[in-house]
C-alpha positions in Angstrom: 0.0 0.0 0.0 1.5 3.4 -1.0 1.6 6.4 1.3 -1.4 8.2 -0.2 -3.6 5.1 -0.1 -2.5 4.4 3.5 -3.2 7.9 4.6 -6.7 7.9 3.0 -7.4 4.5 4.6 -6.4 5.7 8.0 -8.9 8.6 8.0 -11.6 6.4 6.6 -11.1 4.0 9.5 -11.0 6.8 12.0 -14.4 8.0 10.8 -15.8 4.5 11.1 -14.4 4.0 14.6 -15.7 7.5 15.6 -19.1 6.3 14.7 -18.8 3.2 16.9 -17.5 5.4 19.7 -20.6 7.6 19.5 -22.8 4.6 19.7 -20.8 3.2 22.6 -21.3 6.4 24.5 -25.0 6.7 23.8 -25.7 3.0 24.6 -23.6 2.9 27.8 -21.7 0.0 29.2 -23.4 -2.7 31.2 -22.2 -2.1 34.8 -23.6 -5.3 36.3 -21.0 -7.2 38.4 -20.9 -10.9 39.0 -21.7 -11.6 42.7 -19.8 -14.9 42.4 -16.6 -13.2 41.4 -14.0 -13.6 44.2 -11.9 -10.8 42.9 -14.6 -8.1 42.6 -14.9 -7.5 46.4 -14.6 -3.7 46.2 -14.1 -2.2 49.6 -13.7 1.4 48.5 -15.3 3.4 45.7 -12.1 4.1 43.9 -11.6 0.3 43.4 -15.1 0.1 41.7 -14.3 3.1 39.5 -10.9 1.7 38.6 -12.4 -1.6 37.5 -14.4 0.2 34.8 -11.6 2.6 34.0 -9.2 -0.3 33.3 -11.8 -1.9 31.0 -12.3 1.3 29.1 -8.5 1.7 28.8 -8.3 -1.7 27.3 -10.8 -0.6 24.6 -8.6 2.5 24.0 -5.6 0.3 23.5 -7.5 -2.0 21.2 -8.9 0.7 18.9 -5.5 2.5 18.8 -3.9 -0.7 17.6 -6.6 -1.4 15.0 -6.4 2.1 13.5 -2.7 2.4 13.7 -2.3 -0.8 11.7 -5.1 0.1 9.2 -7.4 -2.8 10.3 -11.1 -2.7 9.7 -13.7 -3.4 12.4 -13.1 -7.0 13.5 -15.8 -9.5 12.6 -14.6 -12.0 15.3 -13.1 -11.1 18.7 -11.7 -13.3 21.5 -11.4 -12.0 25.1 -9.0 -14.4 26.8 -9.2 -14.7 29.8 -12.5 -12.8 30.2 -12.9 -13.0 34.0 -16.3 -11.5 34.8 -16.3 -9.1 31.9 -13.9 -6.3 32.9 -13.1 -5.9 29.2 -15.8 -8.0 27.6 -18.5 -5.5 28.6 -16.7 -2.7 26.8 -16.0 -4.8 23.7 -19.7 -5.8 23.5 -20.8 -2.2 23.8 -18.3 -0.9 21.2 -18.6 -3.8 18.7 -22.3 -4.8 18.8 -22.2 -6.5 15.4 -19.0 -8.5 15.9 -18.9 -12.2 17.0 -17.5 -12.0 20.6 -16.2 -15.0 22.4 -15.4 -15.0 26.1 -12.9 -17.6 27.3 -11.8 -18.4 30.8 -10.7 -21.4 32.9 -13.4 -20.7 35.5 -16.8 -21.7 34.3 -18.7 -19.2 36.5 -16.8 -16.4 34.7 -17.9 -17.6 31.3 -21.5 -18.3 32.3 -21.8 -14.7 33.7 -20.4 -13.2 30.5 -22.7 -15.3 28.3 -25.8 -14.6 30.3 -25.1 -10.9 31.0 -23.5 -9.7 27.8 -24.9 -12.1 25.2 -21.5 -13.3 24.0 -20.4 -16.9 23.2 -18.5 -18.7 25.8 -15.6 -21.2 25.8 -14.2 -22.9 28.9 -10.4 -22.8 28.8 -7.9 -25.5 30.0 -4.7 -25.0 32.0 -2.8 -26.8 29.2 -3.3 -24.3 26.3 -1.9 -26.7 23.8 -5.0 -28.8 24.3 -7.3 -26.0 23.2 -8.5 -25.5 19.6 -11.1 -22.9 18.9 -13.7 -23.6 16.3 -12.7 -20.4 14.4 -9.9 -18.0 14.1 -10.2 -14.4 15.3 -9.6 -10.9 13.8 -8.9 -9.5 17.3 -7.6 -11.2 20.4 -7.2 -9.4 23.7 -5.2 -11.3 26.3 -5.2 -9.2 29.4 -3.6 -10.2 32.7 -2.8 -13.8 31.8 0.9 -13.9 31.0 1.3 -11.7 34.1 0.6 -14.9 36.3 2.0 -17.9 34.6 5.3 -19.9 34.7 7.4 -19.9 31.6 6.2 -23.0 29.8 2.5 -22.0 30.3 3.4 -18.5 28.9 4.9 -20.1 25.8 1.8 -22.4 25.5 -0.6 -19.5 25.8 1.3 -17.6 23.1 1.2 -20.7 20.8 -2.6 -20.8 21.3 -2.9 -17.1 20.5 -0.7 -17.3 17.4 -2.6 -20.3 15.9 -5.9 -18.6 16.6 -5.2 -15.5 14.5 -7.0 -14.9 11.2 -5.1 -13.8 8.1 -5.5 -10.1 9.0 -5.7 -10.4 12.8 -4.3 -8.4 15.7 -3.5 -9.7 19.1 -2.8 -7.6 22.2 -1.0 -9.4 25.1 -0.4 -7.6 28.3 2.7 -8.2 30.5 4.3 -7.1 33.8 7.3 -5.3 32.4 10.1 -3.1 33.7 7.7 -0.8 35.4 6.4 -3.7 37.6 10.0 -4.1 38.9 9.9 -0.5 40.0 6.4 -0.9 41.6 7.5 -3.9 43.7 10.6 -2.0 44.9 9.2 1.6 45.4 5.4 1.7 45.2 3.5 -1.3 46.6 4.0 -5.0 46.8 2.6 -7.6 44.4 4.0 -10.2 46.8 6.3 -10.3 49.9 9.9 -9.4 49.1 11.1 -12.8 50.0 8.9 -14.4 47.4 9.7 -11.7 44.9 13.4 -12.6 45.2 12.6 -15.8 43.3 11.3 -13.7 40.4 14.4 -11.4 40.6 16.8 -14.4 40.7 16.3 -15.2 37.0 15.0 -11.9 35.7 18.4 -10.2 35.2 19.9 -13.1 33.3 16.9 -14.3 31.1 14.4 -11.5 31.1 11.8 -13.7 32.7 10.9 -14.3 36.3 8.1 -16.2 38.1 7.1 -17.4 41.5 3.9 -19.1 42.7 1.6 -17.1 45.0 1.5 -18.2 48.6 -1.2 -20.5 49.8 -3.6 -17.8 51.0 -3.5 -15.9 47.7 -3.9 -19.2 45.7 -7.3 -19.8 47.3 -9.0 -17.6 44.7 -7.4 -19.6 41.9 -8.0 -23.2 42.9 -8.3 -24.8 39.5 -4.7 -24.0 38.5 -1.6 -26.0 39.5 0.6 -23.0 39.0 -0.4 -19.4 39.4 1.6 -16.5 40.7 3.5 -13.4 39.7 5.4 -13.1 36.3 7.6 -10.3 35.2 8.8 -10.2 31.6 11.2 -7.8 30.1 10.6 -6.6 26.5 13.5 -8.5 25.0 12.1 -11.9 26.2 8.7 -11.2 24.7 10.4 -10.1 21.4 12.5 -13.2 21.2 9.4 -15.4 21.8 7.5 -13.7 18.9 10.3 -13.4 16.4 10.7 -17.2 16.4 7.5 -17.3 14.4 7.9 -15.8 10.9 4.1 -16.1 10.4 3.7 -13.2 12.8 4.5 -9.5 12.7 5.5 -7.4 15.7 3.1 -4.5 15.3 4.0 -2.6 18.5 5.2 -2.7 22.1 4.0 -0.1 24.6 5.5 0.0 28.0 2.8 0.8 30.6 0.4 0.6 27.7 -2.6 -0.7 29.7 -3.9 1.2 32.7 -0.5 3.0 32.9 0.7 -0.3 34.4 1.1 -3.4 32.3 3.0 -3.5 29.0 1.1 -4.1 25.8 2.6 -6.4 23.1 0.8 -6.0 19.7 1.3 -8.8 17.2 -0.6 -9.9 14.1 -0.9 -11.2 10.6 -0.1 -11.4 7.8 3.4 -12.9 8.1 6.5 -10.7 8.2 7.3 -11.6 4.6 3.8 -11.1 3.0 
């Protein structure tokens, strides 16, 4: 695509997405919360507000990636993991005519999203290599998954994402990056420093660090054998993606989601098409 054609395409898409945004604002986002969700126990008003703000910021990130890479409105979307709809509810409100699939390991999350937002639901598996979706997707949002998995499960999740992309798809994968190291040291604690030292012990050498949550924290995630805190530096993520020549690196934004997690943007067609 030459420069003039690309410029014209960009502004055509911006007008189209502006129309979707106007409808999104007028229709409003479903603010119903799942009473069964163990994580949505908001004790203060700012926590409730932040839940919806983070969902809206995911939508900002998604639309920015789509327009920047000249991608039309996606016909099929996967929110993985969906939780109880932090992002799903915004995707449904913004893309009312797109096929939207909510996928999560916890069946009560999926049931809530199906019943409340009218999406399709798929129950995930801890072994991502055992999952095959019935279709490929034009857009995949993977928020707060690779922030909690050991290395082989991170690789397995990425393999699932890559094989689930359509020919013109985009995937956005969020990560705990360099800013998370700063947060742990200077702001607040993801986990106790003694546990975090396990993460730090490999992070400097490999760019990847992980440790399981302690027993008390794991009580909310009882269907997973491994679940904890993962920190990934940009070069580890780049090395993982560049091994697959069917995929392009479309962007990497540090603190790209909620001014906190990094956002890796990848997609099709292949790097040589």
